[in-house]
C-alpha positions as CSV (number, residue, x, y, z in Angstrom):
1,M,138.6,95.3,33.2
2,I,137.9,91.6,32.6
3,T,134.3,91.0,31.8
4,R,133.0,88.4,34.2
5,D,130.9,85.5,33.0
6,I,128.2,86.2,35.6
7,E,127.6,89.8,34.4
8,A,124.7,89.0,32.0
9,T,123.0,87.0,34.8
10,L,123.5,89.9,37.2
11,R,121.9,92.4,34.9
12,Q,118.9,90.1,34.2
13,R,118.3,89.5,37.9
14,A,118.5,93.3,38.6
15,E,115.8,93.8,36.1
16,K,113.4,91.4,37.8
17,Q,114.2,91.7,41.5
18,L,114.1,94.6,44.0
19,V,117.4,93.5,45.5
20,V,120.3,91.4,44.2
21,T,122.7,89.9,46.7
22,I,126.1,88.6,45.6
23,T,128.1,86.4,47.9
24,G,131.5,84.8,47.4
25,P,135.1,84.7,48.8
26,R,136.9,87.8,49.7
27,Q,138.8,89.2,46.7
28,S,136.8,87.2,44.2
29,G,135.9,90.4,42.4
30,K,132.4,91.2,43.8
31,T,133.0,94.9,44.3
32,T,134.6,95.4,40.8
33,L,131.8,93.4,39.2
34,C,129.1,95.5,40.8
35,R,130.7,98.9,40.2
36,Q,131.5,98.0,36.6
37,T,127.9,96.7,35.9
38,F,126.0,99.5,37.7
39,Q,128.3,102.5,37.2
40,E,125.4,104.9,37.8
41,K,124.7,103.6,41.3
42,A,126.2,105.1,44.4
43,Y,128.7,102.9,46.2
44,V,129.2,102.4,50.0
45,N,131.5,100.0,51.8
46,L,130.5,98.9,55.2
47,E,134.1,98.0,56.0
48,R,134.6,101.7,56.6
49,P,134.1,102.3,60.3
50,D,132.3,105.6,59.8
51,F,129.8,104.2,57.2
52,R,129.3,101.1,59.4
53,A,128.6,103.2,62.5
54,F,126.2,105.4,60.6
55,A,124.3,102.4,59.2
56,Q,124.1,100.8,62.7
57,D,123.1,104.0,64.6
58,D,120.7,105.5,62.1
59,P,119.7,103.0,59.4
60,R,116.9,105.1,58.1
61,G,119.0,108.2,57.8
62,F,121.8,106.1,56.2
63,L,119.6,104.8,53.4
64,A,118.0,108.3,52.9
65,N,121.4,109.4,51.6
66,Y,120.9,107.0,48.6
67,P,117.4,107.9,47.2
68,D,118.1,106.0,44.0
69,G,119.5,102.9,45.8
70,A,123.1,101.9,46.0
71,I,125.7,99.2,45.9
72,I,126.3,98.2,49.5
73,D,129.5,96.2,50.1
74,E,130.0,93.7,52.9
75,I,126.4,93.8,54.1
76,Q,127.1,91.2,56.7
77,R,128.9,93.8,58.7
78,V,125.5,95.4,59.6
79,P,122.9,92.6,59.2
80,D,120.1,94.7,60.9
81,L,120.3,97.0,57.9
82,L,118.6,94.3,55.8
83,S,115.3,94.9,57.6
84,W,115.4,98.6,56.6
85,I,116.3,97.7,53.0
86,Q,113.2,95.5,52.9
87,V,111.1,98.5,53.9
88,E,112.7,100.8,51.3
89,A,112.4,98.1,48.6
90,D,108.8,97.5,49.3
91,E,107.9,101.2,49.4
92,H,109.6,102.1,46.1
93,R,109.2,98.9,44.1
94,Q,112.2,99.8,42.0
95,M,113.8,96.8,40.4
96,G,117.5,96.4,41.2
97,R,117.3,99.3,43.7
98,Y,119.9,97.7,46.0
99,I,122.9,95.6,45.0
100,L,124.4,93.9,48.1
101,T,127.6,91.9,48.5
102,G,128.8,89.7,51.3
103,S,131.6,87.2,52.0
104,Q,130.1,85.0,54.8
105,Q,127.6,82.8,53.1
106,F,125.8,81.0,56.0
107,E,125.3,83.9,58.3
108,L,124.3,86.2,55.5
109,S,121.9,83.7,54.0
110,H,120.2,83.4,57.5
111,H,119.7,87.1,57.7
112,I,118.5,87.4,54.1
113,A,116.0,84.6,54.7
114,Q,114.6,86.6,57.7
115,S,114.5,90.0,56.1
116,L,114.5,89.8,52.3
117,A,112.8,86.5,51.5
118,G,111.1,86.8,48.1
119,R,112.7,90.2,47.5
120,T,116.2,89.4,46.5
121,A,118.0,87.3,43.9
122,L,121.0,85.5,45.3
123,L,124.1,85.0,43.2
124,R,127.5,83.6,44.0
125,L,130.7,84.8,42.5
126,L,133.8,82.6,42.7
127,P,137.3,83.5,41.6
128,F,138.1,83.6,37.8
129,S,136.8,80.7,35.7
130,L,139.1,79.3,33.0
131,A,137.4,81.4,30.3
132,E,137.9,84.5,32.4
133,L,141.6,83.6,33.1
134,K,142.1,83.3,29.3
135,R,140.6,86.7,28.7
136,A,142.9,88.1,31.4
137,G,145.9,86.7,29.5
138,A,146.8,84.1,32.1
139,C,149.1,81.2,31.3
140,M,146.7,78.3,30.4
141,D,149.2,75.6,31.2
142,T,147.4,73.1,33.6
143,D,150.1,73.3,36.3
144,A,150.1,77.1,36.1
145,L,146.3,77.2,36.5
146,I,146.4,74.9,39.5
147,F,149.3,76.8,41.1
148,A,148.0,80.3,40.6
149,G,144.3,79.6,41.3
150,G,141.7,82.2,40.2
151,Y,141.9,85.1,42.6
152,P,141.7,88.2,40.3
153,R,144.4,90.3,42.0
154,I,147.1,87.6,41.4
155,H,146.5,87.8,37.6
156,A,145.7,91.5,37.3
157,D,148.7,92.7,39.3
158,G,151.2,89.9,38.3
159,L,151.6,88.7,41.9
160,D,153.7,85.7,43.0
161,P,150.9,83.2,43.9
162,A,152.8,81.7,46.8
163,V,153.3,85.2,48.4
164,A,149.8,86.5,47.6
165,L,148.0,83.4,48.8
166,G,150.1,83.3,52.0
167,D,149.0,86.8,52.7
168,Y,145.4,86.0,51.8
169,F,145.3,83.1,54.3
170,E,147.0,85.2,57.0
171,T,144.4,88.0,56.5
172,Y,141.6,85.4,56.6
173,V,142.8,83.9,59.9
174,Q,143.3,87.3,61.5
175,R,140.1,88.9,60.2
176,D,137.2,86.7,59.1
177,L,138.0,83.9,61.5
178,R,137.8,86.1,64.5
179,E,134.5,87.4,63.4
180,L,133.0,83.9,62.9
181,I,134.3,82.2,66.0
182,E,136.9,82.6,68.8
183,I,139.7,80.2,68.1
184,R,142.3,80.3,70.9
185,N,144.9,78.1,69.2
186,L,145.4,79.6,65.7
187,A,148.5,77.4,65.1
188,L,146.3,74.3,65.7
189,F,143.7,75.6,63.3
190,E,146.3,76.3,60.6
191,K,147.5,72.7,61.0
192,F,143.9,71.6,60.6
193,V,143.5,73.6,57.4
194,R,146.8,72.3,55.9
195,L,145.8,68.7,56.7
196,A,142.4,69.3,55.1
197,A,144.1,70.5,52.0
198,G,146.0,67.2,51.9
199,R,142.6,65.4,51.7
200,V,141.3,67.4,48.7
201,G,139.2,65.3,46.4
202,Q,139.0,62.5,49.0
203,L,136.2,61.3,51.3
204,L,135.9,63.5,54.4
205,N,136.5,61.3,57.4
206,M,136.0,63.9,60.2
207,Q,137.1,61.6,63.0
208,A,140.4,60.7,61.3
209,L,141.1,64.3,60.4
210,A,140.4,65.4,64.0
211,A,142.7,62.7,65.4
212,D,145.5,63.7,63.1
213,V,145.2,67.3,64.3
214,G,144.6,66.4,67.9
215,V,141.2,67.9,68.4
216,S,137.7,66.5,69.1
217,G,135.4,65.4,66.3
218,H,133.0,68.1,67.4
219,T,135.7,70.8,67.0
220,A,136.7,69.4,63.6
221,A,133.1,69.6,62.4
222,D,132.8,73.2,63.7
223,W,136.0,74.2,61.9
224,V,134.9,72.6,58.6
225,S,131.7,74.6,58.9
226,I,133.7,77.8,59.5
227,L,135.8,77.1,56.4
228,E,132.6,76.6,54.4
229,A,131.0,79.7,55.7
230,S,134.0,81.8,54.6
231,Y,134.2,80.2,51.1
232,I,137.5,78.3,51.7
233,V,136.2,74.7,51.3
234,F,133.0,73.0,50.1
235,R,131.7,69.5,50.5
236,L,130.5,67.6,47.5
237,P,127.6,65.2,48.6
238,P,127.3,61.7,47.4
239,W,124.5,60.6,45.2
240,F,122.5,57.7,46.5
241,E,119.1,56.1,46.2
242,N,117.7,52.8,47.4
243,I,118.9,50.8,44.4
244,G,120.0,47.6,46.3
245,K,123.6,48.6,46.5
246,R,125.8,49.8,49.3
247,L,126.7,53.4,48.4
248,V,129.2,55.7,50.1
249,K,127.3,58.4,52.1
250,S,130.3,60.6,53.2
251,P,131.0,63.8,51.3
252,K,134.2,64.6,49.4
253,L,136.2,67.7,50.3
254,Y,137.2,70.4,47.8
255,F,138.6,73.9,48.0
256,Y,137.1,77.0,46.3
257,D,140.6,77.8,44.9
258,T,143.2,75.3,43.9
259,G,146.0,77.9,44.3
260,L,145.1,78.2,48.0
261,A,144.9,74.4,48.4
262,A,148.3,74.0,46.7
263,W,149.9,76.7,48.9
264,L,148.5,75.0,52.0
265,M,150.1,71.8,50.8
266,G,153.5,73.5,50.8
267,I,153.6,73.9,47.0
268,T,155.4,77.3,46.5
269,R,156.5,76.9,42.9
270,R,154.7,75.6,39.8
271,E,157.5,73.1,39.2
272,H,156.6,71.4,42.5
273,L,153.4,70.1,40.9
274,M,155.0,68.0,38.2
275,A,155.9,65.1,40.6
276,H,153.5,65.9,43.5
277,P,151.5,62.9,44.6
278,L,148.3,65.0,44.9
279,R,148.5,66.6,41.5
280,G,145.7,64.4,40.2
281,N,143.5,65.5,43.2
282,L,144.2,69.1,42.5
283,F,143.3,68.6,38.8
284,E,140.1,67.0,39.9
285,N,139.4,70.0,42.2
286,L,140.0,72.4,39.3
287,A,137.6,70.5,37.1
288,V,134.9,70.3,39.8
289,L,135.3,74.1,40.3
290,E,134.7,74.7,36.6
291,F,131.4,72.8,36.8
292,L,130.4,74.8,40.0
293,K,131.4,78.1,38.4
294,A,129.5,77.4,35.2
295,H,126.3,76.8,37.2
296,F,126.8,79.8,39.5
297,N,127.6,82.2,36.6
298,R,124.3,81.2,35.1
299,G,122.4,81.8,38.3
300,Q,121.7,78.1,38.6
301,K,121.7,75.9,41.7
302,P,124.2,73.1,41.0
303,Q,122.9,69.6,41.3
304,L,126.3,68.0,41.6
305,H,127.2,64.8,43.4
306,F,129.7,62.0,43.2
307,Y,129.0,58.3,43.1
308,R,130.9,55.5,44.8
309,D,129.7,52.0,45.7
310,S,131.0,49.1,47.8
311,G,132.4,47.5,44.6
312,G,134.8,50.3,44.0
313,N,132.9,51.8,41.1
314,E,133.1,55.6,41.2
315,A,132.0,58.6,39.1
316,D,133.8,61.8,40.1
317,L,130.7,63.8,39.3
318,V,127.0,63.0,38.9
319,I,125.1,65.9,37.3
320,E,121.4,65.6,38.0
321,N,118.9,66.9,35.5
322,G,115.4,65.9,36.7
323,R,115.3,62.1,36.6
324,H,118.4,61.9,34.4
325,L,122.0,61.6,35.5
326,H,125.1,62.5,33.6
327,L,128.3,60.8,34.8
328,V,131.7,62.5,34.7
329,E,135.1,61.0,35.2
330,I,138.1,63.3,35.7
331,K,141.7,62.3,34.9
332,S,144.7,64.6,34.7
333,A,146.4,62.6,32.0
334,Q,146.9,64.3,28.6
335,T,145.9,61.2,26.6
336,I,142.5,59.6,26.6
337,A,142.5,56.2,28.3
338,P,139.2,54.3,27.6
339,E,140.0,51.9,30.6
340,A,139.4,54.9,32.9
341,M,135.8,54.7,32.0
342,R,135.2,51.1,33.0
343,P,133.8,52.0,36.4
344,I,131.4,54.4,34.7
345,A,130.3,51.6,32.4
346,N,129.5,49.5,35.5
347,I,127.5,52.3,37.0
348,R,125.6,52.7,33.7
349,R,124.6,49.0,33.9
350,A,123.5,49.4,37.5
351,L,121.4,52.6,37.0
352,G,120.1,51.8,33.5
353,E,117.9,54.3,31.8
354,R,118.6,56.9,34.5
355,I,122.0,57.6,32.8
356,S,121.7,60.2,30.0
357,G,125.4,60.1,29.1
358,A,129.0,60.0,30.2
359,T,132.0,62.3,29.8
360,L,135.7,62.1,30.5
361,V,137.3,65.4,31.5
362,Y,141.1,65.0,30.9
363,G,144.3,67.0,30.8
364,G,144.4,67.4,27.0
365,N,142.6,69.9,24.8
366,E,141.0,67.8,22.0
367,R,137.3,66.9,21.9
368,Q,136.5,63.2,21.0
369,K,133.3,61.4,20.7
370,R,133.5,57.7,21.5
371,S,130.7,55.2,21.2
372,D,129.8,55.3,24.9
373,F,131.3,58.5,26.2
374,S,132.7,61.9,25.2
375,A,136.1,63.3,26.1
376,I,136.7,67.0,26.6
377,G,139.3,69.3,28.0
378,L,138.8,71.6,31.0
379,D,137.9,74.7,29.0
380,M,135.0,72.8,27.3
381,I,133.1,72.3,30.6
382,P,130.8,75.3,30.3
383,E,129.5,74.0,27.0
384,M,128.2,70.9,28.9
385,I,126.2,73.1,31.2
386,D,124.8,75.0,28.3
């Protein structure tokens, strides 16, 4: 079993909260993590029709079967059970009594806010981080990392990423999508997702995307929300304040797994990445994910944005820490090019003392300290968060 970076945080939260809820994409390893961390706890999976029916028809009787609490998988399948868990948790006051998992973040968060507010810690588990992939013995070549992505089964079972991710997407469309919303034209939706993958790391122009697919802007907005709810994509918001400059206010679009994004682009072999025009975008996506995972694995809410002004100055990431901002530029090149940091220098002049530092994340593996920025490889990103 590969030790997950989030395990220590999970144990700490379970010692201080009545309930811990872990959300994340399907097959990101939530069940394995919970069962490995809390081996003494009973386990129940609400995907099983008999367990689900029992929990729906007789929630009190269902929970009575687990007097010491339990790991309850896919809790979003029986959202009404959360109210009964609240009653049980309040009555027994046992820390970490219930460990819940779910794979639909918005719907589940809504039910938790209604039933378990103040009683549950909320953690997010994404597919393997680079440190976890290294422990799993994965090939750490950059193109291999982008192509395979981080879903644990691909690495644990030695699966062909193109085949496994194709199956993953097909299962997602046939299963989760039908639960979230009725989509009559699945072929059109698949075209939408593929075109969205082609915009990874770019500003999200909803009207242009809708026009390219042939749907309304309203439909496109709904579909992006569905992809977010099921942990397929996320939007990185822009940073802006009233500082006398025209700043971009549209978000950028990223995928929660670069392997899935690459597959949706039609990349079915690692070698296809070498000359692919969007390789740099996928590298950027991989780096942004590492920052996101580093925060999530520590139980932190990421304060991540990007910066772009009307003069073309851009920082791929802006990390907020109180009033201070740290600027990050991401380049896939294996050599450090100081000229890549010129837009960052312009932003530093514009924002002045707000900027606490600047970092270049690049495709090499050497750390360098320059006079006005630091350069690090992908695997050094967690150290920045620490």
